Structures are given as structure tokens and as C-alpha cells.
N, C-alpha and C positions, 0 to 999 in steps of 0.2 A: 880242286873243286869241280863238281858234276853240272853239266849242262841243263838248264831249266825246260821243262817243256814247251815253252812259249820261242815263236820265232819272233822276228819283229822286220820291219821297212825303214828303221832308224835312219840308219847310214845313208841311204839313196834319199829320203825325204830330205835329210841336211842336205844333201849335195845340191839337189833339186830347190832348195831355198835359199840359192845364192852361197852356197857351200859354207853354210853355218856353221860353226864350229862345236864339237862337244861343250866347252864351256859358256858360248850364246845359249846352245838350248840347254842346259843347267841352269843357268842364271834365269832363265824365261819359267822353267818350272820350279826352281827354288831346290835345288839338289846341285851337288858339286859335279865335274868336270870327270872325274873319276866314276861318280855312280853312273852318269850316262853311257861312259866307256863298258862298265861292267854289263848293262841291259845288252848295250848295241851285241856285244861277245858273248849273251845268253847265259852269262856267269851269274844275273842278280835278277830276279823276277821283281820289279817293280810294286809297290802298293796300289791298289784300284784309284786312289787319287793321283800320283804321279801318272798313272797309266792316262787317265784322262786329261791329263794338262799336257803331255806331250802330245795326244792328238788333237788337243785345241791349238796349240802353236801350231799345228800344220794345216787345221782347217779341214780335219777328216775325222770320220767316223773310228772308234775303237780298233773295230775288225778289219780297218784298211791299215792299223800301223803293227798291231798284235795280231798274231796267230796262235791258236794251240796245236801242239803237235802231240798226237796220240800216240803212246809207247809200244 
């Protein structure tokens, strides 16, 4: 599976949020742990709604969680 053109800091933000698990974040935003893992690894791009939900959980603007990497 190809990498997405998006980078993210989800793993770091989870660690800084009291070592939140992928499952905890998934529950908070309404997706599975596997979806969070795939997003973190750059194997899956979340919908805009899920991306905003993830940013909201961490109290960050979207651009502090996700970055677009130009090819």
C-alpha cells in the first residue's frame, strides 16, 4: 500500500496526552484502533471530518496535527 502525501504527529500527541492508546483515540473520534494505526503510519488518509475530530481531541488546529508533503 502506498504512503499518503500527508504526514502527521498523532503518535507524539498521543504520548504527550498521557500515553493515550490508539484505541482510546479511536473511541474518542468514532473509528477503530486499526484506522488510527493506519493513519499514523501514513497508509490511510482520514476524511476531513475525522481529521478535525482528531485535532479537536488534542486541542490543536488541524495544521498542527496533519501536514501535506508535496511529491
